[in-house]
NUPAVEX-527610 format. One record per residue (C-alpha): residue number from 1; residue in one letter; chain; x, y, z. Coordinates in steps of 0.1 Angstrom, whole numbers, plus 2048, in hexadecimal, padded with zeros to 3 digits. Last residue first. Example, Ala and Ser with C-alpha at 12.3 -4.5 7.8 and 13.67 -1.06 7.14 Angstrom:
% residues 2
2_S_A_889_7F5_847
1_A_A_87B_7D3_84E
% end
This chain:
% residues 529
529_A_A_1B3_3B3_586
528_A_A_1C4_399_596
527_I_A_1E2_385_584
526_G_A_1DD_35F_588
525_I_A_202_34E_585
524_Q_A_224_358_58A
523_Y_A_239_339_592
522_E_A_244_33A_56D
521_K_A_244_312_563
520_I_A_25F_2FF_556
519_A_A_25C_2DE_548
518_D_A_23D_2E5_534
517_F_A_22F_2C9_521
516_K_A_211_2DB_506
515_I_A_1F4_2CB_4FB
514_A_A_1E9_2D5_4DA
513_K_A_1FA_2B1_4CB
512_W_A_1EE_294_4E3
511_R_A_1F6_278_4D5
510_E_A_21D_281_4D0
509_A_A_21E_292_4F1
508_E_A_211_274_500
507_Y_A_22F_260_4F3
506_N_A_24B_276_4FB
505_L_A_23C_274_523
504_S_A_237_24E_51F
503_F_A_25F_24D_511
502_G_A_26D_267_52D
501_D_A_261_252_549
500_S_A_245_248_55F
499_A_A_22E_267_557
498_L_A_21A_280_569
497_F_A_20B_29C_556
496_V_A_205_2C1_56B
495_P_A_1E8_2D5_570
494_D_A_1EF_2F5_585
493_G_A_1D8_2F7_5A3
492_D_A_1F2_30E_5B3
491_L_A_203_2F6_5C9
490_D_A_205_2DD_5A7
489_R_A_1E9_2CC_59C
488_A_A_1EE_29F_593
487_I_A_1E4_28F_572
486_D_A_1EB_26D_56A
485_G_A_1CE_25E_579
484_R_A_1BA_277_566
483_K_A_1C8_26E_53F
482_V_A_1A7_26E_530
481_T_A_197_28E_544
480_V_A_1B9_29E_547
479_F_A_1BA_29D_51F
478_R_A_198_2A5_519
477_E_A_19D_2C2_530
476_L_A_1BC_2CD_51B
475_E_A_1A6_2CC_4FA
474_A_A_189_2DE_504
473_K_A_1A3_2FB_512
472_D_A_1B4_2FC_4EF
471_A_A_1D0_314_4F1
470_S_A_1E0_2F8_505
469_S_A_1EF_2F0_525
468_I_A_202_2D7_53C
467_W_A_21C_2D8_555
466_R_A_234_2BA_553
465_C_A_241_2A1_56C
464_V_A_256_282_567
463_N_A_25C_267_57E
462_F_A_23D_255_587
461_R_A_235_238_59B
460_A_A_23E_241_5BB
459_L_A_259_23A_5CE
458_E_A_258_23C_5F2
457_F_A_266_254_610
456_S_A_266_25A_633
455_V_A_25A_26F_64D
454_P_A_263_27B_66E
453_L_A_24B_296_675
452_G_A_251_2AF_692
451_Y_A_24D_2CF_67C
450_E_A_26C_2E2_67F
449_A_A_286_2C4_686
448_E_A_275_2A8_672
447_L_A_268_2B8_656
446_R_A_285_2CC_650
445_A_A_29C_2AD_656
444_K_A_286_29B_636
443_L_A_281_2BB_624
442_V_A_2A9_2BD_622
441_D_A_2B0_298_617
440_L_A_291_29E_5FD
439_Q_A_2A9_2B9_5F1
438_L_A_2C5_2A3_5ED
437_A_A_2B9_28E_5D6
436_G_A_2B8_2AD_5BC
435_V_A_29B_2C0_5AC
434_V_A_283_2B6_5C2
433_G_A_257_2A9_5BE
432_V_A_240_2A1_5DA
431_L_A_224_28A_5D2
430_P_A_206_28C_5E2
429_P_A_1EF_26B_5EE
428_S_A_1D6_25D_5D4
427_G_A_1B7_273_5CC
426_D_A_1B5_26D_5A9
425_E_A_1BB_28F_59F
424_P_A_1E1_28D_5AD
423_Q_A_1EE_2A8_5C6
422_F_A_212_2B3_5BD
421_L_A_225_2C3_5D6
420_Q_A_247_2D5_5C9
419_V_A_262_2D4_5E2
418_V_A_27A_2ED_5F6
417_G_A_266_30A_5DF
416_E_A_25C_31C_5FD
415_E_A_235_318_5F6
414_A_A_243_2F2_5EF
413_M_A_24C_2F0_613
412_Q_A_22E_302_625
411_A_A_216_2EB_60D
410_L_A_22C_2CB_61C
409_A_A_228_2D9_640
408_E_A_201_2E0_63C
407_K_A_200_2BC_62F
406_M_A_217_2AC_648
405_K_A_200_2BC_667
404_K_A_1E1_2AE_65B
403_A_A_1F0_28B_656
402_K_A_1FC_28C_679
401_M_A_1EB_26E_687
400_A_A_1F7_25A_66B
399_D_A_21B_259_681
398_E_A_235_24D_66C
397_L_A_22B_263_64C
396_R_A_239_254_62C
395_V_A_23D_273_612
394_R_A_23A_265_5EA
393_R_A_252_26D_5D7
392_L_A_25B_27E_5B4
391_I_A_282_284_5AA
390_E_A_28B_29E_588
389_P_A_26F_2BB_596
388_A_A_263_2CD_577
387_F_A_275_2F0_57B
386_N_A_263_30F_588
385_P_A_271_330_57B
384_V_A_26E_357_585
383_G_A_26E_369_566
382_K_A_253_37E_563
381_F_A_245_39F_57B
380_V_A_221_3A7_57F
379_L_A_212_3CB_579
378_H_A_1F4_3D8_586
377_E_A_203_3F7_598
376_G_A_1F7_3FE_5BD
375_D_A_216_402_5D2
374_T_A_221_3E2_5C1
373_L_A_22A_3BD_5CD
372_T_A_231_3A3_5B8
371_D_A_231_37F_5BF
370_G_A_241_362_5AF
369_I_A_24B_34D_5CC
368_R_A_22B_353_5E3
367_L_A_21E_36B_5FB
366_T_A_201_367_611
365_G_A_20F_347_625
364_H_A_215_35A_648
363_N_A_22D_378_63E
362_P_A_24A_385_64A
361_I_A_25A_399_62B
360_G_A_280_397_625
359_V_A_290_3B2_610
358_V_A_2AC_3B1_5F6
357_D_A_2B2_3D4_5EB
356_G_A_2B5_3DC_5C3
355_A_A_29D_3F4_5C1
354_Y_A_2A0_405_5E6
353_A_A_298_3FC_607
352_T_A_285_410_624
351_D_A_284_40B_64B
350_A_A_291_3E6_649
349_L_A_290_3D3_66B
348_Q_A_2AD_3C3_671
347_R_A_2B6_39C_66C
346_Q_A_2CB_380_672
345_H_A_2CC_360_661
344_A_A_2E1_368_647
343_F_A_2E4_38F_648
342_F_A_2C2_39A_642
341_F_A_2AF_3BB_63B
340_Q_A_28E_3BC_647
339_P_A_268_3C6_640
338_A_A_256_3CB_65E
337_S_A_232_3D9_659
336_L_A_22F_3D1_631
335_S_A_208_3D5_631
334_M_A_1F7_3BF_61A
333_P_A_1DF_3CE_5FA
332_K_A_1C9_3B5_5E6
331_G_A_1CB_3AF_5BF
330_T_A_1CF_38A_5C8
329_R_A_1EC_382_5AE
328_A_A_1FB_3A7_5B2
327_L_A_1FD_3AD_5D4
326_R_A_1FB_3D0_5D7
325_A_A_20D_3E3_5F7
324_K_A_208_3F7_612
323_M_A_223_406_624
322_G_A_22D_3FF_648
321_R_A_251_3FE_640
320_Q_A_25C_40E_620
319_L_A_262_3FB_5FF
318_K_A_26E_421_5E8
317_G_A_26F_41C_5C2
316_S_A_279_3FF_5AB
315_C_A_27F_3D9_5AA
314_V_A_281_3D0_5D3
313_R_A_28B_3AD_5D1
312_V_A_277_39A_5E8
311_F_A_27F_37E_603
310_A_A_25D_373_610
309_I_A_263_36A_637
308_R_A_250_350_64C
307_D_A_256_34D_670
306_R_A_24E_32F_686
305_H_A_25B_34A_6A8
304_N_A_271_331_6B8
303_P_A_27F_31C_693
302_D_A_28E_342_683
301_M_A_295_33D_666
300_N_A_272_325_667
299_A_A_266_32E_645
298_Q_A_27C_339_624
297_I_A_267_343_606
296_K_A_278_34D_5E8
295_F_A_27C_364_5CA
294_V_A_25E_37F_5D5
293_F_A_25C_3A1_5BC
292_A_A_25E_3C5_5C4
291_S_A_24D_3E7_5BB
290_M_A_24E_408_5C3
289_K_A_243_425_5B0
288_E_A_25F_440_5AD
287_D_A_26F_42F_592
286_T_A_291_430_592
285_A_A_295_40A_592
284_A_A_28A_40D_571
283_V_A_267_3F4_567
282_K_A_266_3E6_546
281_R_A_23B_3E4_53B
280_T_A_21C_3CF_53E
279_D_A_225_3B0_547
278_A_A_247_3B6_55B
277_I_A_26F_3BA_54E
276_Q_A_282_3C8_569
275_D_A_29D_3E8_564
274_R_A_2BF_3E0_573
273_P_A_2C6_3E6_597
272_P_A_2E8_3F5_595
271_P_A_306_3E5_57F
270_A_A_325_3D4_58B
269_Y_A_345_3EA_57E
268_R_A_353_3FE_59F
267_G_A_33F_3F0_5BB
266_L_A_341_3CA_5AF
265_A_A_364_3D1_5A8
264_N_A_36D_3DC_5CA
263_I_A_35C_3BF_5D6
262_L_A_375_3A9_5BF
261_D_A_395_3BE_5C4
260_R_A_38E_3BF_5F1
259_V_A_38B_396_5E9
258_G_A_3AC_390_5DA
257_F_A_3C7_380_5F2
256_N_A_3B7_37C_616
255_R_A_3C4_359_618
254_L_A_3A2_343_616
253_A_A_396_35A_5FA
252_S_A_3B1_354_5EA
251_G_A_3BA_36C_5CA
250_F_A_3B5_36F_5A6
249_Y_A_39E_38B_595
248_V_A_390_384_572
247_P_A_377_39C_55E
246_T_A_35B_38A_54C
245_L_A_351_395_529
244_H_A_333_38D_517
243_G_A_317_396_531
242_E_A_30C_3B6_521
241_L_A_31A_3C9_542
240_F_A_33C_3B9_53B
239_A_A_33B_3C1_515
238_Q_A_334_3E8_51F
237_S_A_34E_3EA_53D
236_D_A_36B_3DD_521
235_F_A_38A_3CE_537
234_P_A_3A4_3CD_521
233_R_A_3A8_3AA_50E
232_C_A_3CA_398_513
231_A_A_3E6_396_500
230_E_A_3FE_3B7_50A
229_M_A_3F6_3B5_531
228_A_A_3F2_390_534
227_L_A_414_389_521
226_S_A_428_3A3_536
225_C_A_416_393_557
224_E_A_423_36C_54C
223_E_A_442_378_541
222_I_A_44B_38C_564
221_F_A_43B_370_573
220_A_A_452_354_566
219_K_A_470_36E_56B
218_R_A_46B_36B_58F
217_E_A_463_34A_597
216_N_A_487_341_59D
215_E_A_48D_35D_5B5
214_P_A_472_355_5CE
213_L_A_456_36A_5C8
212_L_A_448_38D_5DB
211_G_A_469_39C_5DE
210_A_A_46C_39E_5B5
209_V_A_448_3B2_5B9
208_A_A_458_3C8_5CE
207_D_A_475_3C8_5B7
206_S_A_465_3D1_598
205_E_A_460_3BA_57A
204_P_A_43E_3BB_57A
203_G_A_43C_3E0_56F
202_N_A_44A_3FC_585
201_V_A_433_3FC_5A5
200_S_A_419_40C_5B5
199_T_A_40D_3FE_5D2
198_T_A_3E5_3F7_5DA
197_Q_A_3D0_406_5F5
196_E_A_3BA_3F4_60C
195_E_A_3D6_3DC_613
194_A_A_3CB_3BD_62F
193_D_A_3BC_3AF_608
192_S_A_3DF_3A7_603
191_R_A_403_3AE_5F4
190_R_A_3EA_3C5_5DE
189_I_A_400_3D0_5BD
188_T_A_3FE_3EA_5A6
187_N_A_407_3F3_582
186_D_A_3E5_3FF_574
185_S_A_3D5_3EB_55D
184_L_A_3E9_3CC_562
183_H_A_3E5_3CC_58D
182_Y_A_3F8_3B1_59E
181_T_A_3EB_39D_5B7
180_G_A_3FB_38C_5D9
179_S_A_411_375_5E7
178_F_A_40A_354_5D7
177_S_A_42E_33E_5E0
176_K_A_41C_320_5F0
175_G_A_407_31E_5D1
174_R_A_407_337_5B4
173_G_A_41D_352_5B2
172_I_A_414_37C_5AD
171_P_A_3F1_36F_5A0
170_W_A_3E5_388_586
169_T_A_3CD_3A5_58A
168_M_A_3AF_3B4_571
167_P_A_3AF_396_55A
166_A_A_397_39A_538
165_T_A_388_37E_532
164_D_A_36D_378_515
163_L_A_351_364_51B
162_A_A_348_345_504
161_L_A_343_32F_525
160_K_A_357_312_51B
159_Q_A_373_31F_507
158_E_A_375_341_515
157_V_A_377_339_538
156_E_A_38E_31A_52F
155_D_A_3A6_333_51F
154_L_A_3A4_34C_541
153_I_A_3AA_327_555
152_E_A_3CB_31F_53A
151_F_A_3D9_341_53F
150_P_A_3D9_33F_564
149_D_A_3EC_31F_562
148_R_A_3DC_302_577
147_S_A_3E2_305_59C
146_E_A_3F0_2F7_5BB
145_R_A_3E3_30A_5D5
144_D_A_3E3_331_5E2
143_M_A_3D0_33B_5C3
142_K_A_3B4_32A_5D3
141_N_A_399_341_5C0
140_I_A_398_34B_59E
139_F_A_37C_36A_59E
138_T_A_366_375_584
137_V_A_351_38C_580
136_I_A_32F_386_56C
135_P_A_316_39D_55D
134_I_A_2F5_38E_55E
133_D_A_2E4_389_538
132_R_A_2C8_374_545
131_L_A_2D1_357_52D
130_R_A_2F3_35F_536
129_C_A_2F0_35B_55A
128_V_A_2DA_33D_556
127_E_A_2F9_32E_541
126_F_A_314_339_55A
125_L_A_300_325_576
124_K_A_305_302_562
123_L_A_329_30B_559
122_T_A_330_30C_57D
121_R_A_31B_2EB_587
120_P_A_332_2D8_56C
119_E_A_355_2E8_578
118_I_A_36C_302_566
117_G_A_38A_300_574
116_K_A_39A_2E9_58B
115_A_A_3B7_2F5_59D
114_A_A_3B0_31C_59B
113_D_A_38A_314_5AF
112_I_A_372_32B_59B
111_V_A_35B_343_5AC
110_M_A_345_354_594
109_I_A_339_377_5A7
108_A_A_316_37F_596
107_A_A_305_3A0_58B
106_D_A_2E0_3B0_58A
105_V_A_2CF_398_5A6
104_A_A_2AB_388_5AB
103_T_A_2A5_374_58E
102_L_A_2C5_364_59B
101_T_A_2B6_355_5B2
100_R_A_29C_342_5A6
99_Y_A_2B7_330_593
98_T_A_2C9_32A_5B8
97_D_A_2AB_31C_5C5
96_D_A_2A6_308_5A8
95_A_A_2C7_2F9_5A4
94_F_A_2C5_2ED_5C9
93_D_A_2CE_2C4_5C3
92_E_A_2EB_2D8_5AE
91_H_A_301_2E2_5CD
90_G_A_30B_300_5CC
89_P_A_2ED_317_5E2
88_T_A_2ED_339_5DD
87_D_A_2FB_357_5F2
86_L_A_2E9_371_5E7
85_L_A_2FB_393_5F1
84_N_A_2EC_3B4_5F2
83_F_A_304_3CF_5F0
82_V_A_2FE_3F5_5F9
81_H_A_31B_407_5EB
80_D_A_334_427_5F3
79_G_A_34B_413_608
78_Y_A_33E_3F3_612
77_E_A_319_3EE_61E
76_F_A_30C_3CD_628
75_T_A_2E9_3B5_620
74_M_A_2EB_392_620
73_V_A_2D3_379_616
72_S_A_2D4_356_615
71_T_A_2C7_33D_5F7
70_V_A_2C8_31A_605
69_V_A_2D8_2F9_604
68_S_A_2FC_306_611
67_I_A_314_2EB_615
66_G_A_326_2E1_62F
65_R_A_313_2C1_63D
64_E_A_30D_2C7_65E
63_R_A_30B_2EB_65C
62_E_A_2F4_2E7_63C
61_I_A_2DF_2D5_64E
60_K_A_2D8_2E8_66E
59_M_A_2D1_307_658
58_W_A_2E7_325_659
57_D_A_2FC_323_63E
56_S_A_303_348_63A
55_R_A_31C_34B_652
54_T_A_328_35E_66F
53_N_A_30E_354_687
52_M_A_316_32D_680
51_R_A_335_333_686
50_D_A_33F_311_69B
49_K_A_334_2FF_67F
48_K_A_349_30B_664
47_A_A_367_308_679
46_K_A_374_2F3_655
45_V_A_371_310_63E
44_E_A_38B_325_654
43_G_A_37F_342_666
42_A_A_36D_362_660
41_L_A_36A_37A_67C
40_Q_A_35C_39E_682
39_I_A_338_399_66B
38_A_A_325_3B2_65B
37_G_A_342_3C9_656
36_G_A_33F_3CD_62E
35_F_A_35E_3BF_62A
34_L_A_359_3A8_643
33_L_A_33F_39B_62B
32_L_A_352_39A_60D
31_K_A_368_37C_620
30_E_A_34E_36B_62E
29_T_A_340_36A_609
28_L_A_360_35D_5FC
27_T_A_35F_342_616
26_T_A_340_335_60F
25_K_A_346_332_5E7
24_G_A_368_31E_5ED
23_A_A_36A_30C_5CC
22_D_A_359_2EF_5E1
21_P_A_33C_2F0_5CE
20_H_A_339_2FC_5A9
19_S_A_337_320_5A9
18_I_A_320_33F_5AC
17_I_A_31E_359_5C2
16_A_A_301_374_5BC
15_F_A_2FB_396_5BB
14_T_A_2E8_3BA_5C3
13_R_A_2FC_3D4_5C0
12_R_A_2EE_3F7_5CE
11_R_A_2F7_41B_5CF
10_A_A_2EA_426_5AC
9_V_A_2C7_41D_5BC
8_E_A_2CD_436_5E1
7_A_A_2D9_451_5C2
6_A_A_2B9_44D_5AE
5_L_A_2A6_44E_5CC
4_P_A_2B6_470_5DE
3_E_A_2B4_47D_5B9
2_S_A_28C_47B_5B8
1_M_A_281_468_596
% end
């Protein structure tokens, strides 16, 4: 391990932001990018449509509906660190994209609305982070509005998430009187994010703090702050890195309170790129040999050029422009001639990327989600999931003359992970599967905008889909033959069983004990020798 490589890896912080929709994730993302100098202007959320170039939501349907439906990647520097921010969809209909993105991060910011507390989507995303032992920094947002009691929110985090909390700051006032944050560990205050340095005070009862609050709120603040310092847990770095404790920061991303503390915390406490588990060994981020995996595919980010980008998380070594890499799935080499760093839909060539960095690799269908790239070593990274769809539909094309174009477009959408594509064994028309109904809206909008294919959707007789496998290959072949009308193949050619409902699925599972019915499949398939 060379010292320059180790130093560069140590600078990296790769993280995602998770939240329930409307908790303020997009606004927080913009403010973090402001600190990194990636953008020069951040407006209010209501001005989203006019700021396409300064936002992570670049797709037309995102701008129209004010939601994120794909993961965006933004690389920026702040202080001594290089941050790779993966902005994930907040809507539950795009859970599969979010889950795959969480395989590529080392930490997460959990954004909680101060008035609403823990919401269902936050809970689900937290559970995924816990499965992967991802350290979480909590940001209680919207303190400038009517909010719940801070102790009540902390207690809810501990009760619902079984996660210890360590408040690092405390809100000075709430709602209209919110005017800054008090740093519990060192008796300092920050009035707004415009202040680079905090101001030392003599405690929560000091005149400097009192001057920020209406007279009738001063006593309550002193009592709250004193109780927080005495009764709440102190921050424990090891417990945080193990995923058992979360440092908590209060603020308002919209009003520029607390975001500077948050980004400082990521640099100070969040882990550098972690080791990754492969099929043959654990790969350390500081290994000299380059390795990486694909966690997302995105086509037509630039419609004028019909581009196709594979988002790659570098796991070890250096990925350099022009190098030859081995694609594990095929065993063939491919040239990385134009790797790119991203700021949302804007990009620049990446001459060198280190472990922890996320880069885009332009390709014409060579790379798929779950693929592993190395500088020659035979290994495959595990853990990029594919979830069984909850909705199955047939696509109805208005112009039958464009059937071939439709087939190609659906295959490309499936490779991206926008939908899943299943080809029935009996030769009937293909089915598309999605986790949430909003994905169908995205598919419809993209097929028309990017391929000129107006479509509609028809109900299928199937509503449940499971991947099938068996240790007894002969039994699996017999099942496929007997149930041919209910069998389809996914994009990789792997067999799936289609059922009308959960009862039918359970009935077949009882009859065929040797067959395994899986709701989750890892993307990585065959490994070349």
